[in-house]
C-alpha positions in Angstrom: -20.1 -1.1 15.0 -20.4 -0.4 11.3 -17.6 -0.8 8.8 -15.9 2.4 7.7 -13.8 3.4 4.7 -10.4 5.0 4.8 -12.1 8.3 3.7 -14.3 8.6 6.8 -11.8 7.0 9.3 -11.0 9.4 12.2 -7.4 10.4 12.8 -5.5 9.2 15.8 -5.3 12.0 18.4 -1.7 11.1 19.2 0.1 10.2 15.9 -2.4 11.6 13.3 -2.6 8.3 11.3 -6.1 7.2 10.2 -7.7 4.8 12.7 -9.0 1.8 10.9 -11.1 -1.0 12.3 -8.8 -3.3 14.2 -8.4 -4.9 17.6 -5.8 -2.3 18.4 -8.2 0.6 18.0 -9.2 2.5 21.2 -11.8 5.3 21.8 -11.9 7.5 24.8 -15.3 9.1 25.4 -15.9 12.1 27.6 -18.6 14.7 28.1 -17.5 18.3 27.7 -19.9 21.3 27.9 -22.9 18.9 27.6 -21.5 17.4 24.4 -20.1 13.9 23.9 -16.5 13.9 22.7 -14.8 10.9 21.1 -11.1 10.7 20.9 -9.8 7.9 18.6 -6.4 6.2 18.9 -4.8 3.6 16.7 -3.3 1.6 19.6 -2.9 1.5 23.4 0.5 3.0 23.0 -0.8 6.1 21.3 -3.6 6.4 23.9 -1.1 6.1 26.7 1.2 8.7 25.1 -1.7 11.1 24.6 -2.9 10.6 28.3 0.6 11.2 29.7 1.1 14.4 27.7 -2.4 15.7 28.8 -2.1 14.8 32.5 0.3 17.6 33.4 
């Protein structure tokens, strides 16, 4: 993985904070309509919160 700067860091899909390189960072990858979609999260807690709100 390459280093990124704050300017090109993706936003967390749950809380909206920039996701910087850290051991807490999580990425969920899916294929939708033949395109790869990456959803970035700043922590497991944010990922779990996003998953629980989208499982209904």
